[in-house]
C-alpha positions as CSV (number, residue, x, y, z in Angstrom):
1,M,-7.3,-8.7,-23.0
2,V,-6.3,-7.3,-19.6
3,A,-9.9,-7.8,-18.3
4,T,-9.8,-11.4,-19.5
5,L,-6.5,-11.8,-17.7
6,V,-7.8,-10.5,-14.4
7,A,-10.8,-12.8,-14.7
8,A,-8.4,-15.7,-15.2
9,V,-6.5,-14.6,-12.2
10,V,-9.3,-14.2,-9.7
11,A,-10.9,-17.6,-10.2
12,P,-7.8,-19.5,-9.3
13,V,-7.2,-17.1,-6.4
14,V,-10.5,-18.1,-4.8
15,M,-10.2,-21.8,-5.6
16,L,-6.6,-22.4,-4.7
17,A,-5.9,-20.2,-1.6
18,G,-4.1,-23.0,0.2
19,P,-1.0,-23.0,2.4
20,T,2.1,-21.1,1.5
21,G,5.8,-21.9,1.6
22,L,5.7,-24.9,-0.6
23,G,9.0,-23.9,-2.3
24,C,10.5,-25.9,-5.2
25,R,10.9,-29.5,-5.9
26,R,12.2,-31.6,-8.7
27,D,9.4,-33.5,-10.6
28,A,11.3,-35.1,-13.5
29,D,15.0,-35.1,-14.3
30,A,15.1,-37.1,-17.5
31,P,16.7,-35.3,-20.4
32,I,15.0,-34.9,-23.7
33,K,15.2,-38.0,-25.8
34,G,18.3,-37.9,-28.0
35,Q,20.1,-35.2,-25.9
36,A,22.9,-35.6,-23.4
37,T,22.2,-35.7,-19.7
38,P,22.3,-32.1,-18.4
39,A,25.7,-31.3,-16.7
40,P,25.9,-30.6,-13.0
41,A,25.3,-27.0,-12.0
42,S,29.0,-26.4,-11.5
43,A,29.6,-26.9,-15.2
44,G,27.7,-23.7,-15.8
45,A,25.5,-22.7,-18.8
46,S,28.3,-22.4,-21.2
47,G,32.0,-23.0,-21.4
48,G,34.9,-24.2,-23.4
49,P,35.3,-27.5,-25.3
50,G,33.6,-30.4,-23.5
51,A,31.2,-28.1,-21.5
52,A,27.5,-28.8,-21.6
53,S,25.4,-26.9,-24.1
54,A,23.4,-24.0,-22.8
55,P,20.2,-25.0,-21.1
56,R,16.9,-24.4,-23.0
57,L,14.3,-23.2,-20.5
58,V,10.5,-22.9,-20.6
59,S,8.6,-21.1,-17.8
60,L,5.0,-21.7,-17.1
61,T,4.4,-18.8,-14.7
62,P,5.3,-15.1,-14.7
63,S,7.0,-15.4,-11.3
64,A,9.2,-18.2,-12.7
65,T,10.1,-16.1,-15.7
66,E,11.1,-13.2,-13.4
67,V,13.3,-15.6,-11.4
68,V,15.1,-16.6,-14.5
69,A,15.6,-13.0,-15.5
70,A,16.9,-12.1,-12.0
71,L,19.5,-14.8,-12.4
72,G,20.7,-13.0,-15.6
73,A,19.5,-16.0,-17.7
74,T,16.8,-14.4,-19.8
75,S,18.7,-15.5,-22.9
76,L,18.2,-19.1,-21.9
77,L,14.4,-18.9,-22.2
78,V,13.0,-20.4,-25.3
79,G,9.3,-20.2,-24.3
80,V,7.1,-18.6,-21.7
81,D,3.5,-18.7,-20.5
82,D,0.9,-16.4,-22.1
83,Y,1.1,-13.8,-19.3
84,S,4.8,-13.4,-18.8
85,A,5.6,-9.8,-19.6
86,F,8.8,-9.0,-17.7
87,P,11.5,-8.5,-18.7
88,P,10.3,-6.9,-22.0
89,E,12.5,-9.3,-24.0
90,V,10.2,-12.2,-23.3
91,A,7.4,-10.6,-25.3
92,K,9.0,-12.0,-28.5
93,L,9.3,-15.5,-27.2
94,P,7.0,-18.4,-28.2
95,K,4.0,-18.7,-25.9
96,V,3.1,-22.1,-24.4
97,G,-0.4,-21.5,-23.1
98,S,-2.0,-20.0,-20.0
99,F,-1.3,-20.8,-16.3
100,L,-4.2,-23.2,-16.0
101,A,-3.9,-24.6,-19.6
102,P,-0.3,-25.1,-20.7
103,N,0.1,-26.3,-24.2
104,L,2.0,-29.6,-24.0
105,E,2.6,-29.9,-27.7
106,A,3.9,-26.3,-27.9
107,I,6.3,-27.0,-25.0
108,V,7.7,-30.3,-26.5
109,A,8.1,-28.6,-29.9
110,L,10.6,-26.2,-28.3
111,S,12.9,-29.0,-27.2
112,P,13.6,-27.6,-23.7
113,T,16.1,-29.1,-21.3
114,L,14.2,-27.8,-18.3
115,V,10.6,-26.6,-17.7
116,I,9.8,-24.6,-14.6
117,V,6.3,-25.5,-13.5
118,D,4.1,-24.6,-10.6
119,D,2.7,-26.9,-7.9
120,V,-0.6,-27.1,-9.8
121,H,1.1,-28.5,-12.9
122,G,1.5,-32.0,-11.7
123,Q,-0.3,-33.6,-14.7
124,V,1.7,-31.5,-17.2
125,A,5.0,-32.3,-15.4
126,G,4.1,-36.0,-15.5
127,A,3.4,-35.8,-19.3
128,L,6.7,-33.9,-19.8
129,G,8.6,-36.5,-17.8
130,D,7.0,-39.2,-20.1
131,A,8.4,-37.2,-23.0
132,G,11.8,-37.2,-21.5
133,I,11.8,-33.5,-20.5
134,A,13.1,-32.5,-17.1
135,T,10.9,-30.3,-14.9
136,V,11.3,-28.4,-11.6
137,A,8.2,-27.4,-9.7
138,C,8.5,-24.0,-8.0
139,A,5.4,-22.9,-6.1
140,V,6.1,-19.1,-5.7
141,H,3.6,-17.7,-3.2
142,A,5.6,-15.8,-0.7
143,L,9.0,-14.3,0.0
144,P,10.6,-17.6,1.2
145,D,9.3,-19.2,-2.1
146,V,11.0,-16.5,-4.2
147,K,14.3,-17.1,-2.5
148,A,13.9,-20.9,-2.8
149,A,13.1,-20.6,-6.5
150,L,16.1,-18.4,-7.1
151,R,18.4,-21.0,-5.4
152,T,16.8,-24.1,-7.0
153,V,16.7,-22.8,-10.5
154,G,20.1,-21.2,-10.1
155,T,21.6,-24.5,-9.1
156,R,19.9,-26.3,-12.0
157,I,21.2,-23.9,-14.7
158,G,24.7,-23.1,-13.3
159,K,23.8,-19.8,-11.7
160,A,24.1,-20.6,-8.0
161,A,26.4,-17.6,-7.3
162,E,24.0,-15.3,-9.1
163,A,21.2,-16.7,-7.0
164,D,23.1,-16.0,-3.8
165,R,23.7,-12.4,-4.8
166,V,20.0,-11.8,-5.6
167,V,18.9,-13.4,-2.4
168,A,21.4,-11.2,-0.5
169,A,20.0,-8.1,-2.2
170,I,16.5,-9.1,-1.3
171,D,17.5,-9.5,2.3
172,A,19.1,-6.1,2.3
173,A,16.0,-4.5,0.8
174,L,13.9,-6.1,3.5
175,D,16.1,-4.8,6.3
176,H,16.1,-1.3,4.8
177,A,12.4,-1.2,4.5
178,A,11.8,-2.6,8.0
179,A,14.1,0.2,9.4
180,M,12.0,2.8,7.7
181,R,8.6,1.7,9.1
182,P,6.3,4.5,10.3
183,A,5.9,4.9,14.0
184,K,2.1,4.5,13.6
185,R,1.0,1.6,11.4
186,P,-1.8,2.6,9.0
187,R,-4.7,0.2,8.6
188,V,-4.6,-1.0,5.0
189,L,-7.1,-2.6,2.7
190,A,-5.5,-4.1,-0.5
191,V,-8.1,-4.9,-3.2
192,I,-7.1,-7.4,-5.9
193,D,-10.3,-7.4,-7.9
194,R,-13.7,-5.7,-8.2
195,E,-16.4,-5.0,-10.7
196,A,-15.9,-2.2,-13.2
197,G,-17.4,1.0,-12.0
198,G,-18.5,-0.3,-8.6
199,L,-17.6,-2.2,-5.5
200,G,-19.3,-5.5,-6.2
201,N,-17.3,-8.7,-6.3
202,L,-14.6,-7.4,-4.2
203,V,-11.6,-9.7,-3.7
204,A,-8.9,-8.5,-1.3
205,A,-5.5,-9.6,0.1
206,G,-5.8,-11.6,3.2
207,P,-3.2,-13.1,5.6
208,G,-0.3,-14.9,3.9
209,S,-0.8,-13.3,0.5
210,W,2.1,-11.6,-1.3
211,I,0.8,-8.1,-0.6
212,D,0.1,-8.9,3.0
213,E,3.6,-10.0,3.5
214,L,5.1,-6.9,1.9
215,L,2.8,-4.6,3.8
216,A,4.0,-6.1,7.1
217,V,7.5,-5.3,6.1
218,V,6.9,-1.6,5.3
219,G,4.7,-1.1,8.4
220,G,1.1,-1.5,7.1
221,A,-1.5,-3.3,9.1
222,N,-3.7,-5.5,6.9
223,V,-7.4,-4.9,8.0
224,L,-8.1,-8.5,6.9
225,A,-5.4,-10.1,9.0
226,A,-8.0,-12.2,10.7
227,A,-9.5,-13.6,7.5
228,G,-9.4,-17.3,7.0
229,V,-8.0,-17.3,3.5
230,R,-5.4,-15.5,1.5
231,Y,-7.8,-13.8,-0.9
232,P,-11.2,-13.4,0.7
233,K,-14.3,-12.1,-1.1
234,I,-15.7,-9.2,0.9
235,S,-18.6,-6.8,0.7
236,A,-18.8,-3.0,0.8
237,E,-20.3,-3.4,4.3
238,E,-17.2,-5.2,5.4
239,V,-15.1,-2.3,4.1
240,L,-17.1,0.1,6.2
241,R,-16.6,-2.1,9.3
242,A,-12.9,-2.4,8.7
243,R,-12.4,1.4,8.4
244,P,-9.1,1.3,6.6
245,D,-6.8,4.3,6.7
246,V,-5.4,3.4,3.3
247,I,-7.0,1.6,0.4
248,L,-4.7,0.1,-2.3
249,D,-6.7,-0.8,-5.4
250,L,-4.7,-3.2,-7.6
251,S,-7.8,-4.3,-9.7
252,Y,-8.2,-3.8,-13.4
253,A,-11.2,-1.7,-12.7
254,A,-8.9,0.9,-10.9
255,R,-7.3,1.6,-14.3
256,Q,-10.7,3.1,-15.3
257,G,-10.9,5.3,-12.2
258,L,-11.4,5.3,-8.5
259,A,-14.7,7.2,-8.2
260,A,-16.6,4.1,-7.0
261,W,-14.8,4.5,-3.6
262,Q,-16.4,7.9,-3.0
263,G,-19.5,6.4,-1.7
264,I,-17.7,4.6,1.2
265,A,-17.4,6.6,4.4
266,V,-14.1,5.3,5.7
267,P,-11.0,7.2,6.8
268,A,-9.0,6.3,3.6
269,V,-11.6,8.1,1.4
270,A,-12.0,11.1,3.7
271,A,-8.2,11.6,3.7
272,G,-7.7,11.0,0.0
273,R,-5.6,7.9,0.6
274,V,-7.1,5.6,-2.0
275,R,-4.4,4.6,-4.4
276,A,-4.4,2.7,-7.7
277,L,-1.4,0.5,-8.2
278,D,-0.7,-1.7,-11.3
279,D,2.9,-2.7,-10.9
280,A,3.6,-6.2,-12.1
281,Y,5.8,-6.9,-9.0
282,L,2.8,-6.3,-6.8
283,I,0.4,-8.5,-8.8
284,A,2.5,-11.6,-8.5
285,P,5.5,-12.6,-6.4
286,S,8.7,-11.4,-7.9
287,P,12.4,-11.1,-7.2
288,R,11.9,-7.3,-7.6
289,V,11.3,-7.0,-3.9
290,A,13.1,-3.7,-3.5
291,E,10.9,-2.0,-6.0
292,A,7.8,-3.5,-4.5
293,L,8.7,-2.4,-1.0
294,A,9.5,1.1,-2.2
295,T,6.2,1.4,-4.0
296,L,4.1,0.2,-1.1
297,A,6.0,2.4,1.4
298,R,5.1,5.4,-0.7
299,A,1.5,4.3,-1.1
300,I,0.8,4.0,2.6
301,Q,2.9,7.1,3.6
302,A,0.9,9.5,5.8
303,P,0.1,12.9,4.3
304,P,2.1,15.8,5.5
305,A,0.9,17.6,8.6
306,G,-0.9,20.9,8.2
307,P,-3.3,22.3,5.5
308,Q,-3.5,20.1,2.4
309,A,-4.3,21.5,-1.0
310,P,-5.6,18.3,-2.7
311,P,-9.3,17.5,-2.0
312,A,-10.3,14.3,-0.2
313,G,-11.0,11.4,-2.5
314,P,-9.1,8.7,-4.5
315,Q,-5.8,9.5,-5.9
316,A,-4.1,8.8,-9.2
317,P,-1.6,5.8,-9.5
318,L,1.8,6.3,-8.0
319,P,4.9,6.3,-10.2
320,A,7.2,3.4,-9.3
321,P,10.6,4.8,-8.3
322,G,13.2,3.5,-10.7
323,A,11.0,0.5,-11.8
324,P,9.8,-0.2,-15.4
325,R,6.1,0.5,-15.8
326,R,3.7,-1.6,-17.9
327,A,3.4,-0.1,-21.3
328,P,-0.2,0.7,-22.6
329,G,-1.8,-2.4,-24.0
330,T,0.7,-4.7,-22.3
331,P,-1.1,-7.6,-20.5
332,R,-0.7,-7.7,-16.7
333,R,0.9,-10.8,-15.3
334,P,-1.6,-12.9,-13.5
335,H,-1.7,-13.1,-9.8
336,G,-2.8,-16.6,-10.4
337,P,-2.5,-19.6,-8.2
338,A,1.3,-19.5,-8.9
339,A,1.4,-16.4,-6.7
340,L,-0.8,-17.8,-3.9
C-alpha cells in the first residue's frame, strides 16, 4: 500500500510543480441544506444555550488534517482523505477518497459544515457548493501557506486564538533553528522518490519545495537550488556532478535499504552521510515545524572531528527527537500536489 501511495504522490509532483504561496481562499460558504448558517468565528465551536452547534469538518489532504489537529480540533473531524494518518485518532474516521479522486458522495453523506480542500479541488468544491456545503481552499505548499491555513481554518471554526499560538510557536522554532545553523553549509541532495533497489527514476527536492525551505532554515545548501521546478527528475550522472556532502533519502525505496547509493562516488557516500528519513512532517507540509527542523538539523550535522569508527556508506534512519514515528504498516501521507 505504501508503494502505491508513493506512486500516487510522485505523479502529481511532476505534473503540478507550479508556484507556491497560494494560501487559502473561500470557495463556497453556503451551509448544508436544512442546517443553520454557521455562526461567526467569535461564537466558537461550542457554547451555552443559543451557541452554534459544533462544526463538522472534512479534510481532503493530510496537511489540512494536521492543521485541524494543531488547532486542537481533531474531535471536529468527521471524515478525512485516504492518506491522512496523523494524529493517530484520524485512522478510525471515515475515508472520503484520495487526493486526486475525492468521493463526493461519501463527503455529502457525512453532512459536513465545512470541507477543507486544496487548490486542485476546484471541481469538487463547486459540486459541494451546489449541494449546499461550505468549502475553504487551502493550498499548503510552503511555510507561509501553513501559517495562512492555520489562521484561515482557525477563524472559520472559532479557533483564532489557538491559530495565533501555533503560528507564534512556529516562528519561535524557525528563529531557534536559524540561530543554530552550522558555520559551514553542507551541500544537500534530498531525494523524494527512486526505483526500488537502484537509482533510476530519481525525483528530488528543488527550489521552493517544502524540504528546500526547511533545509535553508537549518543551514543546508540544496544542490538543486538552480533547478527550474520544485521536484525535478534527475539522473545518477547529475548526482555525480552535484557532489552532495549529504544525501537525504525520503523515498519508499529507502525503507528497503540504502545500498544503491554505494555505487555513487560523491562526498556524502564517502563520508557515510546518506540518511533515510520517513517522518510524515517531512513528506508533506505540516504545522509540526519544530520537529521537522530538529530532524533535518540532525540529519545534516557534520560528523565529529577525529577518527570515526563507523565505516563509510549509507546510514540507518535517524530517530525523530520527541516526535511520533509512523507505525509499521501505517501508510505514509502523500507529498502530493497539496504539498507542492
